[in-house]
C-alpha positions in Angstrom: -16.0 -23.2 13.2 -13.8 -20.2 13.7 -10.3 -20.2 12.2 -7.8 -18.2 14.2 -5.7 -15.8 12.1 -2.1 -15.3 13.0 -1.5 -11.8 14.3 0.7 -9.8 12.0 3.1 -7.2 13.1 2.4 -3.9 11.6 5.6 -2.2 10.5 5.7 1.5 10.1 6.8 2.5 6.6 9.1 5.2 7.9 10.8 2.7 10.2 12.0 0.7 7.2 15.5 1.3 5.8 15.5 3.6 2.8 16.9 0.8 0.5 14.0 -1.5 1.5 11.4 1.3 1.0 12.8 1.9 -2.5 12.8 -1.9 -3.3 9.2 -2.3 -2.1 8.0 0.8 -3.9 9.7 -0.4 -7.1 8.1 -3.8 -6.8 4.7 -2.2 -6.3 5.1 0.0 -9.4 6.1 -3.0 -11.5 3.1 -5.0 -10.2 0.8 -2.0 -10.8 2.1 -1.6 -14.4 1.6 -5.2 -15.1 -1.9 -5.1 -13.8 -2.8 -2.0 -16.0 -1.2 -3.6 -19.0 -3.0 -6.9 -18.5 -6.3 -5.1 -18.1 -5.7 -3.2 -21.3 -5.0 -6.4 -23.2 -8.1 -8.1 -21.8 -10.2 -5.1 -22.9 -8.6 -5.2 -26.3 -9.4 -9.0 -26.6 -13.1 -8.2 -25.6 -13.3 -5.6 -28.3 -11.8 -8.0 -30.9 -14.2 -10.7 -29.8 -17.2 -8.5 -30.3 -18.2 -8.2 -26.7 -17.5 -4.4 -26.8 -17.9 -2.0 -29.7 -14.5 -1.6 -31.3 -13.7 1.9 -32.7 -10.0 1.3 -33.2 -9.4 0.9 -29.5 -7.9 -2.6 -29.4 -4.7 -1.5 -31.1 -4.5 1.6 -28.9 -4.9 -0.5 -25.8 -2.2 -2.9 -26.9 0.1 0.0 -27.5 -0.7 1.4 -24.1 0.0 -2.1 -22.6 3.4 -2.2 -24.3 4.4 1.3 -23.2 3.4 0.6 -19.6 5.6 -2.5 -19.6 8.8 -1.0 -20.9 9.9 0.9 -17.8 9.0 -2.0 -15.5 11.0 -4.5 -17.7 14.0 -2.2 -17.6 13.8 -2.0 -13.9 13.5 -5.8 -13.5 16.6 -6.3 -15.8 18.7 -3.7 -13.9 17.8 -5.4 -10.6 19.0 -8.7 -11.8 22.5 -7.4 -12.7 
């Protein structure tokens, strides 16, 4: 059985208003930062759990995760106000 997919309209990035481009780019950066931070924390947990050899990396990865999240949290709070 084939399932028909709805056709999506492709929107040219340059056709979007500048404000919308900035908003979308900002949201993408926040999401990317959260993804990187989450992966760093997962890797740190694996090191602590013994799945990977830990040579002091878990603490460094958690620091990296915290640093990555700071700018995105600032941006989120400024967008709310």
